[in-house]
C-alpha positions in Angstrom: 90.3 -13.8 33.0 92.9 -16.6 32.3 96.2 -15.7 30.6 97.3 -17.7 27.5 100.5 -18.1 25.7 101.3 -19.0 22.1 103.4 -21.9 23.4 101.2 -24.7 24.6 101.7 -26.6 27.8 102.0 -30.2 26.8 99.3 -32.8 27.7 100.9 -36.2 27.4 98.9 -39.2 28.6 101.9 -41.5 28.6 99.7 -44.6 28.6 99.0 -47.2 26.0 96.5 -46.0 23.5 93.2 -47.9 22.9 93.6 -50.7 20.4 93.1 -49.6 16.9 93.6 -45.9 17.6 95.1 -43.7 15.0 98.7 -42.6 15.2 99.3 -39.1 16.5 99.0 -36.4 13.9 100.9 -33.2 13.7 98.5 -31.3 15.9 98.4 -34.1 18.6 102.2 -34.3 18.6 102.0 -31.4 21.1 100.8 -34.0 23.6 103.7 -36.3 23.4 106.5 -34.5 25.3 108.0 -36.7 28.1 106.3 -36.2 31.4 106.1 -38.5 34.4 103.0 -40.7 33.8 101.6 -40.1 37.3 101.6 -36.3 36.8 100.4 -35.9 33.2 96.8 -35.2 34.5 98.1 -31.8 35.7 99.2 -30.6 32.3 96.3 -28.5 31.1 96.3 -26.7 27.7 96.9 -23.0 28.0 98.0 -22.3 24.5 95.8 -20.3 22.0 94.7 -23.6 20.5 91.7 -22.0 18.8 93.8 -20.1 16.3 94.3 -23.2 14.2 90.6 -22.9 13.2 90.4 -20.4 10.2 87.3 -18.6 11.5 88.9 -18.1 14.9 92.5 -17.3 13.8 92.1 -13.6 14.7 90.3 -14.1 18.0 92.3 -13.0 21.0 92.1 -14.6 24.4 89.7 -12.1 25.7 87.2 -12.7 22.9 87.5 -16.5 22.9 87.2 -16.5 26.7 83.9 -14.5 26.7 80.8 -16.6 27.0 78.7 -14.2 24.8 81.3 -14.5 22.0 81.1 -18.3 22.3 77.3 -18.3 22.1 77.3 -16.0 19.1 79.7 -18.2 17.2 78.0 -21.6 18.1 77.8 -23.8 15.0 74.3 -25.1 14.2 74.5 -26.2 10.5 76.8 -27.9 8.1 77.1 -24.7 6.1 78.3 -22.9 9.2 80.8 -25.6 10.0 82.2 -25.5 6.5 82.6 -21.7 6.8 84.3 -22.2 10.2 86.7 -25.0 9.2 87.5 -23.9 5.7 89.8 -26.4 4.1 90.9 -28.2 7.3 88.9 -31.2 6.2 87.9 -32.4 2.7 84.5 -31.8 1.2 83.7 -35.5 1.6 83.7 -34.9 5.4 80.8 -32.4 5.1 78.9 -34.7 2.8 79.3 -37.5 5.3 78.1 -35.1 8.1 75.0 -34.1 6.1 74.0 -37.7 5.7 74.7 -38.4 9.3 72.5 -35.5 10.5 69.7 -36.9 8.4 69.8 -40.1 10.5 70.5 -38.5 13.9 68.1 -37.9 16.8 69.8 -34.7 17.8 70.4 -31.6 15.7 73.9 -30.1 15.3 74.9 -27.5 17.9 78.6 -27.2 19.0 80.5 -24.5 20.7 83.7 -22.8 19.2 85.5 -24.1 22.3 84.8 -27.7 21.5 85.4 -27.3 17.8 88.9 -25.9 18.6 89.8 -28.8 20.8 89.1 -31.3 18.0 92.2 -32.6 16.2 91.2 -31.6 12.6 94.1 -33.4 11.1 92.7 -36.7 12.4 89.0 -36.0 13.0 87.7 -39.5 12.5 89.5 -40.8 15.6 89.1 -37.7 17.7 87.2 -38.3 20.9 85.5 -34.9 21.0 84.4 -35.0 17.4 82.9 -38.5 17.9 80.6 -37.2 20.6 79.1 -34.2 18.8 79.4 -34.5 15.1 77.6 -37.5 13.5 79.1 -39.1 10.4 76.9 -41.4 8.4 79.8 -43.8 7.6 80.1 -44.5 11.4 76.4 -45.0 12.1 75.1 -48.5 12.8 71.6 -50.0 12.9 69.9 -49.6 16.2 69.6 -52.8 18.3 66.3 -54.5 17.6 65.4 -54.3 21.3 65.9 -50.6 21.5 62.9 -48.5 22.2 62.2 -44.8 22.4 62.7 -43.3 25.9 64.6 -46.4 26.9 64.8 -45.4 30.6 61.0 -45.0 30.8 61.2 -41.5 32.1 57.9 -40.4 30.6 56.0 -43.4 32.2 57.5 -42.4 35.6 56.4 -38.8 35.2 53.4 -37.9 37.4 53.4 -34.4 35.9 55.1 -33.1 32.7 58.8 -32.7 33.0 59.1 -34.4 36.4 60.3 -38.0 36.8 59.7 -39.7 40.1 61.3 -43.1 40.1 63.3 -43.4 43.3 61.4 -43.1 46.6 63.2 -40.0 47.8 64.5 -38.4 44.6 62.9 -36.8 41.6 64.2 -35.3 38.3 62.9 -31.9 37.3 63.2 -30.7 33.7 62.5 -27.0 33.6 63.4 -26.4 30.0 64.4 -28.4 26.9 67.5 -26.7 25.4 71.3 -27.0 25.9 74.4 -25.0 25.0 75.5 -27.9 22.8 73.7 -31.0 21.6 75.4 -34.3 22.4 74.8 -37.1 19.7 74.1 -39.6 22.5 71.6 -37.7 24.6 69.4 -40.0 26.6 66.7 -37.4 26.6 66.6 -37.1 22.8 62.9 -37.6 22.9 62.5 -34.1 24.4 65.7 -32.1 24.2 66.5 -29.8 21.3 64.9 -29.2 18.0 62.8 -31.6 16.0 64.9 -33.7 13.6 64.2 -35.8 10.5 64.2 -38.8 12.9 62.3 -37.5 16.0 59.5 -35.1 16.7 60.3 -34.0 20.2 58.0 -34.0 23.2 57.4 -30.4 24.2 58.4 -29.2 27.6 57.8 -25.4 27.6 59.7 -23.3 30.2 56.6 -21.8 31.8 55.8 -20.8 35.3 52.6 -22.7 35.2 54.3 -26.0 34.4 57.0 -25.4 37.0 54.4 -24.7 39.7 52.7 -28.0 38.9 56.0 -29.7 39.5 56.7 -27.8 42.7 53.2 -28.7 44.0 53.7 -32.4 43.3 57.1 -32.3 45.1 55.6 -30.5 48.1 52.8 -33.1 48.2 55.3 -36.0 48.6 56.9 -35.8 52.0 59.2 -38.7 51.1 60.9 -36.6 48.5 64.2 -35.1 49.8 66.5 -34.9 46.7 65.7 -33.0 43.5 67.9 -33.0 40.3 67.3 -29.9 38.2 68.3 -30.8 34.6 66.7 -30.4 31.2 67.9 -29.6 28.7 70.6 -28.0 30.6 70.5 -25.6 33.6 73.2 -23.5 31.8 70.4 -22.3 29.6 68.3 -21.0 32.5 68.6 -17.3 33.2 70.3 -16.1 36.4 66.9 -15.2 37.7 65.5 -18.6 37.0 68.5 -20.3 38.6 67.8 -18.5 41.8 64.0 -18.7 41.7 64.0 -22.5 41.2 66.7 -23.0 43.8 65.0 -20.9 46.5 61.6 -22.4 45.7 62.9 -25.9 46.3 65.1 -25.2 49.3 62.2 -23.5 51.1 60.1 -26.7 50.9 60.5 -28.4 54.3 60.9 -31.9 52.9 63.7 -31.0 50.4 67.2 -31.6 51.8 69.3 -31.7 48.6 69.2 -30.1 45.2 71.6 -30.6 42.2 72.0 -28.4 39.2 72.8 -30.7 36.2 74.8 -29.1 33.4 77.1 -30.1 30.5 78.1 -26.4 30.4 81.3 -26.7 32.4 82.7 -29.1 29.8 81.5 -27.3 26.6 81.4 -23.7 27.7 83.5 -23.0 30.8 83.8 -19.4 29.7 80.3 -18.8 31.2 81.8 -19.3 34.7 84.5 -16.7 33.9 82.5 -13.9 32.4 78.8 -14.3 33.3 79.0 -12.9 36.8 75.3 -12.5 37.2 74.7 -16.2 36.6 77.5 -17.4 38.9 76.3 -14.9 41.6 72.8 -16.3 41.4 74.1 -19.9 41.8 76.3 -18.7 44.7 73.3 -17.2 46.5 71.4 -20.5 46.2 74.4 -22.4 47.6 74.7 -19.9 50.5 71.0 -20.3 51.2 71.4 -24.0 51.3 74.3 -23.7 53.7 72.2 -21.4 55.9 69.3 -23.9 55.9 71.7 -26.8 56.5 70.8 -28.2 53.1 73.1 -29.5 50.3 73.4 -27.7 46.9 75.8 -29.1 44.3 76.4 -28.9 40.6 76.6 -32.1 38.5 78.6 -31.8 35.3 79.5 -34.2 32.5 83.0 -34.7 31.1 83.9 -37.7 29.0 87.5 -37.2 28.0 90.6 -35.6 29.5 91.1 -33.4 26.4 87.9 -31.6 27.4 89.6 -30.2 30.5 91.8 -27.1 29.8 93.1 -24.0 31.5 89.6 -22.5 30.9 88.1 -25.4 32.9 90.6 -25.1 35.7 89.9 -21.3 36.0 86.2 -21.8 35.9 86.3 -24.5 38.6 88.6 -22.3 40.6 86.0 -19.5 40.8 83.4 -22.1 41.9 85.7 -23.5 44.5 86.3 -20.1 45.9 82.6 -19.7 46.4 82.2 -23.1 48.1 80.3 -24.7 45.2 80.8 -28.4 45.0 81.0 -30.0 41.6 80.6 -33.7 40.7 80.9 -35.4 37.3 78.7 -38.0 35.6 80.6 -39.6 32.7 79.3 -41.8 29.9 81.4 -44.7 28.7 81.7 -44.5 24.9 83.5 -46.6 22.3 86.4 -44.7 20.7 86.2 -42.0 23.3 87.1 -43.3 26.7 86.7 -47.1 26.5 90.2 -48.0 27.7 91.6 -48.1 31.3 94.2 -45.6 30.4 91.8 -43.0 29.0 89.3 -43.4 31.9 92.1 -43.2 34.5 93.5 -40.0 33.1 90.0 -38.5 33.0 89.3 -39.4 36.6 92.7 -38.0 37.8 92.3 -34.8 35.8 88.8 -34.2 37.1 90.0 -34.7 40.6 92.9 -32.2 40.0 90.4 -29.4 39.1 88.2 -30.2 42.1 85.5 -32.1 40.2 84.5 -35.3 42.1 84.0 -38.2 39.7 80.6 -39.6 40.7 79.3 -42.0 38.1 80.5 -43.6 34.9 77.4 -44.8 33.0 77.3 -47.6 30.5 75.9 -45.9 27.4 72.1 -45.9 27.4 70.2 -47.7 24.6 69.2 -44.6 22.7 68.5 -44.2 18.9 71.1 -43.3 16.4 74.3 -43.9 18.3 74.9 -47.6 18.3 78.5 -46.9 17.2 79.2 -45.3 20.6 77.9 -48.1 22.8 80.1 -50.6 24.5 79.3 -54.1 25.9 78.8 -54.5 29.7 82.0 -56.4 30.1 84.1 -53.4 28.9 82.7 -51.3 31.8 83.5 -54.2 34.2 87.0 -54.4 33.0 87.7 -50.6 33.1 86.2 -50.3 36.6 88.7 -52.8 37.9 91.6 -50.8 36.5 90.3 -47.4 37.7 89.6 -48.6 41.3 92.8 -48.0 43.3 94.2 -45.5 40.8 93.2 -42.6 43.1 91.5 -41.9 46.4 88.2 -43.7 47.0 86.1 -40.5 47.3 87.4 -39.6 43.8 86.7 -43.0 42.3 83.4 -43.1 40.3 80.8 -45.8 40.6 80.4 -47.7 37.2 76.7 -48.1 36.7 74.1 -49.2 34.2 70.8 -47.3 34.1 68.5 -50.3 33.6 66.3 -49.9 30.5 62.6 -49.8 31.5 63.1 -47.7 34.6 65.0 -50.0 36.9 67.4 -47.2 37.8 71.1 -47.3 38.3 72.7 -50.7 38.9 76.3 -51.5 39.6 77.9 -53.0 36.5 79.2 -56.0 38.5 75.7 -57.0 39.7 73.7 -58.4 36.9 71.7 -61.5 38.0 72.5 -63.0 34.6 75.1 -62.1 32.0 74.9 -64.1 28.7 78.1 -62.6 27.3 78.0 -64.7 24.2 74.6 -63.2 23.1 75.1 -59.9 24.8 72.1 -60.1 27.2 72.3 -59.0 30.9 69.4 -59.2 33.4 69.2 -56.8 36.4 66.8 -56.6 39.3 66.1 -53.5 41.4 64.4 -54.5 44.6 64.4 -51.0 46.1 63.1 -49.4 43.0 60.7 -51.8 41.3 60.6 -55.0 43.2 59.8 -58.2 41.4 60.7 -56.8 37.9 63.5 -57.9 35.7 65.3 -55.4 33.4 67.2 -56.3 30.3 70.2 -54.6 28.8 71.7 -55.6 25.4 75.3 -55.3 24.3 75.8 -53.8 20.9 75.4 -56.5 18.3 78.6 -55.5 16.5 80.5 -56.5 19.6 79.3 -60.1 19.3 80.8 -62.9 17.2 79.4 -63.6 13.7 77.1 -66.5 14.8 75.5 -64.4 17.6 75.0 -61.5 15.3 73.1 -63.8 12.9 70.9 -65.1 15.8 69.7 -61.5 16.4 68.4 -61.3 12.9 66.1 -64.2 13.5 62.9 -63.3 15.6 62.5 -66.8 16.9 66.1 -67.1 18.0 65.9 -63.7 19.5 62.9 -64.7 21.7 64.6 -67.9 22.8 67.8 -66.1 23.8 65.9 -63.6 25.9 63.6 -66.2 27.5 66.7 -68.3 28.4 68.3 -65.2 30.1 65.2 -64.4 32.0 65.1 -68.0 33.3 
C-alpha cells in the first residue's frame, strides 16, 4: 500500500495556461510552488487530497486506497453527489447537473478518487469535472452531420460485440459496463444504462455470445490482433480475464491481444488491492511470453492531474510483473487542448511507465459538442509535442474517420476547408475508394460560416465542394 502524508507534494505545470482558463483557486494554489519546468511531470500528489470532500473527510489512506471501498462509494446520482459534496458547491450546480444529465447520452457514474481530484472551488474550469459531470449550461447543439454510432462499429460487426474493420485486427466487446462513465464515450450506443436520450444496444456478457465471437476470430486466419474492450475490461472478473486471454492466445492465428481499460486512470486502487485480478492478468501475460505472443494493457488518461501517487504505485506493480501499458488520450476542449497541457501529460505518462500511443481528435458523438475541438487544434498541438520527449513516448495524433475509415493521421486530410470546418480523408488500406468526412464543431467557426450550417442548401454545397 502507498504511504501518504498530510502535506502534499506540489504539482506545478510551470507553463502558460490555456487561453481563457480560470485563475488558480485556493485548492489549486498547492500546484504553484516553484519547480524546474522540465521536471514538474515528476511531482505526483501524495497528500490526503480526498479529505477536502465532506463525505471522505474521515477516510484513512488504507480505506481510500482500497478498491472495494472505492466501488462501494461510487457516485451514480445527483442526490448521492449532493450528499458527498455537501456545501462545497451551491445548489445551482446540482440543478445544472440534473438538467445536463437529462440531455446526456451517458448516465452518471464517478469514483471517489476522481471526485476528490476535482478542484471544487473552481469546478466549472476543472478538467476532470468537465469529462465526467455534464452541466446543461455547457451543452451545445450536436453538429447537424452527426449520426449515432459515428464510427460505424455496428455495421462492421459480423457478430454481436465484435467489430472487424482492419484486415488483421478486431475489437471484441465482452461486456457493456465500466467503473465510471465518461461523458464523451464513443460507444454510448451500447455502454452503460439507458438514458433519457439513448436506449442502449444490448451486449450481454454470456458465454454463448463470446463463443460466437471466438469462432469468428478462429475462422479468419488473417486476424492476428484482438482488442478486448467493452465497456471496460476492469469490470470483468479475474476468472474472465484469464479465460478470455487464454482462449485468444491459444488460437494459432492470434499474435497480439490488448486489454483496454479506463480503470488505471479512474480506479488505480484495483491494481493495489485486487491481487486476484492482477494475478490473473499476469498469468495471461506470462502465457503470451511463453508462446512468443504480445499481451499489453491499453489505458486512457486525458490530463496530468489524473496521475497521482496511487497511479505510480499501481503502474509500479504492473511494471514489476512485466505488464506493458500504453495510453490512448482524447483531445478535449477545456481539458487538454493546449501544447502545455498535452506535453505535461505525455511526460508524466512516460514517467510512470505508460507509453503514450494515440491522441484522438474527439469523435462526433451525441451530447458532448462542447468538448470537441477543430482539426487544426490537433495539428498545432502535435507539432509542439513532437520533440518534447523520446520518439517512442511521443503519441500519434489521429482522427478516427466517421463512417468506418479508421484512424488517420491528423496531418493527412485530402481536403481541409478550415473556413467551413470540413475535412475529407481517404483510407486506401481500410476501405479503398471511399471518402470520409469530419466536421469541426460549429462554435469554432466564424459567424458567417455558422449561419451557412443552418441552411440545408448551403450545407450541401459546402460538402459537395469539399468532396470535389
